[in-house]
C-alpha positions in Angstrom: 11.5 8.6 2.4 10.9 8.9 -1.3 12.1 11.8 -3.4 9.5 12.9 -6.0 10.4 15.6 -8.5 8.8 17.2 -11.6 5.4 16.9 -10.0 3.3 18.1 -13.0 5.2 15.8 -15.4 5.0 12.8 -13.1 2.1 10.3 -12.6 0.1 13.1 -10.9 -0.7 14.4 -14.3 -1.8 11.2 -15.9 -5.3 9.8 -16.5 -7.7 12.1 -14.7 -11.2 10.8 -14.0 -14.0 12.3 -16.0 -12.3 12.4 -19.4 -9.0 13.9 -18.3 -10.6 17.2 -17.2 -8.1 19.8 -16.1 -9.8 21.0 -13.0 -8.1 23.1 -10.3 -6.2 20.7 -8.1 -5.8 18.3 -11.1 -2.5 17.1 -9.7 -4.4 15.3 -6.9 -6.6 13.5 -9.4 -4.2 11.5 -11.5 -5.2 7.9 -11.6 -1.7 6.6 -12.0 -0.4 8.5 -9.0 -3.4 7.6 -6.9 -3.0 3.9 -7.8 0.8 3.7 -7.0 1.0 5.9 -3.9 -1.6 4.5 -1.6 -0.7 4.0 2.1 1.9 6.8 1.9 2.3 10.3 3.3 3.5 13.2 1.1 5.4 16.4 1.9 6.6 19.2 -0.2 10.2 20.6 0.0 11.9 22.8 -2.6 15.4 21.2 -2.6 16.8 24.0 -4.7 16.4 26.3 -1.7 19.0 26.3 1.1 16.3 25.9 3.7 14.6 23.1 1.8 17.9 21.2 1.4 18.7 21.6 5.1 15.2 20.4 6.0 15.6 17.4 3.8 19.0 16.5 5.4 17.4 16.8 8.9 14.7 14.4 7.9 17.3 12.0 6.5 19.0 11.9 9.9 16.4 9.5 11.2 15.7 7.7 7.9 16.7 4.1 7.3 16.2 4.4 3.5 16.1 7.2 1.0 14.8 6.1 -2.4 15.1 8.3 -5.5 14.4 7.8 -9.2 16.4 10.5 -11.1 19.4 10.7 -13.4 22.6 10.3 -11.4 23.6 13.9 -11.4 20.4 15.2 -9.8 20.8 14.3 -6.1 24.5 15.5 -6.0 23.6 18.7 -7.8 21.0 19.5 -5.2 23.5 18.8 -2.4 21.6 15.8 -1.1 23.7 13.0 -2.6 25.0 10.0 -0.7 28.1 11.8 0.7 25.9 14.5 2.2 23.4 12.0 3.5 26.0 9.8 5.1 27.6 12.8 6.9 24.3 13.3 8.7 23.4 9.6 9.0 26.1 7.0 8.7 23.5 4.2 8.6 21.3 5.5 5.8 20.8 3.4 2.7 20.4 5.5 -0.5 18.7 3.5 -3.3 19.1 5.2 -6.6 17.2 3.9 -9.6 18.2 5.5 -12.9 18.0 4.6 -16.6 21.5 3.5 -17.2 23.1 3.4 -13.7 25.4 5.8 -12.0 28.6 5.0 -14.0 29.6 4.3 -17.5 29.4 6.2 -20.8 25.5 6.4 -20.7 25.2 7.3 -17.1 23.8 10.8 -17.7 21.4 9.8 -20.5 17.7 10.0 -19.5 15.0 7.5 -20.5 11.6 6.2 -19.8 10.4 2.6 -19.6 9.6 2.7 -23.3 13.2 3.7 -24.3 14.6 1.0 -22.0 12.6 -1.7 -23.7 14.5 -0.8 -26.9 17.9 -0.2 -25.5 17.9 -3.3 -23.3 17.0 -5.6 -26.3 13.6 -6.6 -25.0 11.9 -5.2 -28.2 14.1 -7.5 -30.3 12.2 -10.5 -28.8 8.7 -9.3 -28.4 6.5 -9.7 -31.5 4.6 -12.2 -33.6 7.5 -13.6 -35.6 10.9 -13.0 -37.2 11.2 -9.3 -38.1 8.0 -8.3 -36.4 9.1 -6.4 -33.3 6.7 -4.7 -30.9 7.1 -3.0 -27.5 5.2 -4.7 -24.7 3.1 -1.6 -23.9 3.7 -2.2 -20.2 7.2 -0.9 -19.7 8.4 -4.0 -17.9 11.7 -2.5 -16.8 9.9 -0.1 -14.4 8.3 -2.7 -12.1 11.3 -5.0 -12.4 13.7 -2.2 -11.5 11.5 -1.3 -8.5 11.5 -4.9 -7.4 15.2 -5.2 -7.7 15.6 -2.0 -5.9 13.5 -3.3 -3.0 15.5 -6.6 -2.8 19.0 -4.9 -2.8 17.8 -2.3 -0.3 16.8 -5.1 2.1 20.2 -6.7 1.5 21.9 -3.4 2.3 19.8 -3.1 5.5 20.8 -6.7 6.5 24.4 -5.8 5.9 24.0 -2.8 8.1 23.0 -5.0 11.0 26.6 -6.4 10.9 28.6 -3.4 9.8 26.6 -0.5 11.4 26.9 1.5 8.2 24.6 2.2 5.3 25.5 2.2 1.6 24.6 3.6 -1.8 22.6 1.1 -3.9 22.8 1.8 -7.7 20.0 0.2 -9.8 20.0 0.4 -13.6 16.7 0.1 -15.5 18.7 -1.1 -18.5 20.0 -4.1 -16.6 16.6 -4.7 -15.2 15.3 -4.9 -18.7 18.2 -7.1 -19.8 17.2 -9.6 -17.1 14.5 -10.8 -19.5 17.1 -11.8 -22.1 19.4 -14.0 -20.1 18.5 -17.2 -22.0 18.9 -15.5 -25.4 22.2 -13.9 -24.4 23.6 -17.3 -23.2 22.4 -18.9 -26.4 24.1 -16.3 -28.5 27.4 -16.7 -26.6 27.3 -20.4 -27.0 25.9 -20.9 -30.5 26.0 -17.5 -32.2 22.2 -17.6 -32.8 20.4 -14.3 -32.6 17.0 -14.6 -30.9 14.0 -13.5 -33.0 10.4 -12.8 -31.8 8.3 -16.0 -31.6 4.9 -14.7 -30.5 3.4 -16.8 -27.8 5.2 -20.0 -28.7 7.7 -21.7 -26.4 10.7 -24.0 -27.1 9.7 -26.2 -24.2 5.9 -26.6 -24.3 3.5 -27.0 -27.2 0.9 -26.1 -28.1 1.0 -22.7 -26.5 -0.8 -19.6 -27.6 -3.6 -17.1 -27.4 -6.6 -18.4 -29.4 -9.5 -16.4 -30.6 -12.8 -17.1 -28.9 -16.4 -15.9 -29.5 -16.8 -12.1 -29.6 -14.7 -9.2 -30.7 -11.0 -9.3 -29.7 -11.6 -12.0 -27.1 -8.9 -14.6 -26.5 -8.2 -17.9 -24.7 -4.7 -18.6 -23.4 -3.5 -22.2 -23.4 -0.1 -23.8 -22.6 0.3 -27.6 -22.7 3.2 -28.7 -20.5 3.3 -32.4 -21.0 1.9 -35.3 -23.1 -0.8 -36.1 -20.6 -2.2 -32.5 -20.8 -2.0 -32.8 -24.6 -4.1 -35.9 -24.6 -6.6 -34.1 -22.3 -6.7 -31.1 -24.6 -7.3 -33.2 -27.7 -10.2 -34.9 -26.0 -11.7 -31.7 -24.6 -11.9 -30.1 -28.1 -13.3 -33.3 -29.6 -10.2 -34.2 -31.6 -8.6 -37.2 -29.8 -6.9 -38.4 -33.0 -4.6 -35.4 -32.7 -2.9 -36.9 -29.7 -2.2 -40.1 -31.6 -0.9 -38.2 -34.7 1.5 -35.9 -32.7 2.2 -37.7 -29.4 5.3 -35.9 -28.2 6.7 -32.4 -27.9 9.0 -32.5 -30.9 6.1 -33.6 -33.3 3.8 -31.0 -31.8 6.2 -28.2 -32.3 6.6 -29.2 -36.0 2.8 -29.3 -36.4 2.1 -26.2 -34.3 0.3 -24.3 -37.1 -2.0 -27.2 -37.8 -2.7 -27.7 -34.1 -3.4 -24.0 -33.7 -6.1 -24.2 -36.4 -7.8 -27.2 -34.7 -7.9 -25.4 -31.4 -9.2 -22.2 -33.0 -12.0 -24.1 -34.7 -13.1 -25.2 -31.2 -12.4 -22.0 -29.3 -14.2 -19.7 -31.7 -17.5 -21.4 -30.8 -17.2 -20.5 -27.1 -16.7 -17.5 -25.0 -13.3 -17.4 -23.5 -14.6 -17.9 -19.9 -16.5 -21.1 -20.8 -13.6 -22.4 -23.0 -11.1 -21.9 -20.2 -13.5 -23.6 -17.7 -13.8 -26.7 -19.9 -10.1 -27.0 -20.4 -9.3 -26.5 -16.7 -11.8 -29.2 -15.8 -9.9 -31.5 -18.1 -6.6 -30.7 -16.5 -5.3 -28.4 -19.2 -3.5 -25.1 -18.2 -5.8 -22.5 -19.7 -7.2 -19.1 -18.8 -9.3 -16.4 -20.4 -7.5 -13.2 -21.5 -9.5 -10.7 -19.5 -10.4 -7.2 -20.6 -10.1 -4.5 -17.9 -13.8 -4.6 -17.1 -13.6 -8.4 -16.7 -10.7 -8.1 -14.2 -12.7 -5.7 -12.1 -15.7 -8.1 -12.1 -13.8 -11.4 -11.8 -15.5 -13.6 -9.2 -12.3 -15.3 -8.2 -10.5 -12.0 -7.3 -13.6 -11.0 -5.4 -13.8 -14.2 -3.4 -10.1 -13.9 -2.6 -10.6 -10.4 -1.2 -8.1 -9.0 -3.7 -9.7 -5.6 -4.3 -9.2 -2.6 -2.0 -11.9 0.1 -2.0 -11.0 3.5 -0.7 -12.6 7.0 -0.7 -10.2 9.7 -2.0 -11.1 13.3 -1.0 -10.8 14.5 -4.6 -12.0 11.6 -6.8 -14.4 9.7 -4.5 -14.7 5.9 -4.3 -11.8 4.1 -5.8 -11.2 0.3 -6.3 -7.5 -0.7 -6.5 -5.4 -3.8 -6.7 -4.5 -5.4 -3.4 -1.6 -7.8 -2.7 -1.4 -10.8 -5.0 -0.2 -13.0 -2.1 -1.2 -13.8 1.4 1.3 -14.2 4.2 0.1 -16.2 7.3 1.9 -13.8 9.8 1.2 -10.5 7.9 -0.9 -8.3 10.2 -4.0 -6.6 8.9 -3.2 -3.1 7.9 -5.2 0.0 7.4 -5.4 1.1 3.8 -5.3 4.8 3.0 -5.8 6.7 -0.3 -2.9 8.3 -2.1 -2.0 11.6 -0.4 -2.8 15.0 -1.7 0.1 17.3 -2.5 1.4 18.8 0.7 -1.1 16.9 2.8 1.3 15.7 5.4 4.1 18.3 5.3 3.3 19.9 8.7 2.6 16.5 10.3 5.9 14.9 9.1 8.1 17.9 9.8 6.6 18.2 13.3 7.2 14.5 14.0 10.8 15.0 13.1 11.5 17.9 15.5 10.6 21.0 13.5 8.9 23.6 15.6 5.7 25.4 14.5 7.8 28.5 13.9 10.2 26.7 11.7 7.4 25.2 9.6 5.7 28.6 9.3 9.1 30.0 8.1 9.4 27.3 5.5 6.0 28.1 4.2 6.7 31.9 4.1 9.9 31.2 2.1 7.9 29.0 -0.4 10.0 26.0 0.5 6.8 24.2 1.5 3.7 25.1 -0.5 0.2 23.8 -1.3 0.5 23.9 -5.1 3.2 23.0 -7.5 5.1 26.0 -8.8 5.1 24.9 -12.4 1.4 24.2 -13.0 0.8 27.1 -15.5 4.1 26.2 -17.3 3.0 22.7 -18.2 -0.8 23.2 -18.3 -1.3 26.7 -20.0 -5.1 26.4 -19.8 -4.9 26.8 -16.1 -3.5 30.3 -16.5 -7.0 31.7 -16.9 -10.5 30.4 -17.8 -12.1 31.1 -21.2 -15.8 31.2 -21.2 -17.6 29.1 -23.9 -19.0 31.1 -26.8 
């Protein structure tokens, strides 16, 4: 059971196909939502209404896990916090993922992944050199926070097997972001050094970087892990004397700029796919930095059966990412597109003991509805069409 709020402001309102056209039912067309919510069912309940809150608590009576991503005050304010859930189901595990956690002086601050990159300190280390700080653009705390939430929820379920009771799991996105800084934090505590951005370079392997290749904004990623790979790289780019001049890690780190220029002179003459292939054959860790269209058409991902193709009732044929791993005993599963708003409300409520009369009453009260109540508030253009002049 996943609690989704602020439907128009969520991923349902991001990146519509066809140039972000605001069509009726736009909230079923958001690419971000449709990517992240495959293989799920969706229901609508107004938790501010007494009947909606009671319906939610009834659903929670048979739930193993309730997962929510709000500021800490939200669930309790709605009357569906852990205490209320545990009264109805002592074995339920509530996993709450918030910006700064459920306690402490910043508990009630709100944030997005972009804010967390700054407050966690991650931005202080991402960039091309000292004083050049950049956000990653990928909001790393979000997927890491979700992964940590999944792991600790599994741990809580394992503990329930012994104790018979659930628990409230509190996950902080701030701490999830700080997990990227463990090495730098330890270095600061031991030596007083403050880490600065270092681009793609590493203190443990050299050369390492993203090197320009033929074309516009095309790049080749290389990371040499040992002396043998370094000799192979020097030979592959036609500069074997480099391996004799800088034979070990310490000397290569000191000469990194000069080595980068030598690699660039070679890589700029080749497309990044061909350059990566030549280095890989020589035993050098290398890969092309792929644009989105190259990822979609990558032969390796195709051969591995990575992509999942689905037909969504509103957006048509979609190709989405599959699992990046294969487990020998994982059964084949049916893949389904992301649900439409309210698509499974009647189905899920019926499965959990609600009668047809009760479901009809919830709809009459507006507790269950087919469209979000705040569409016109956030998208004024939907209030009424204006004919082109």
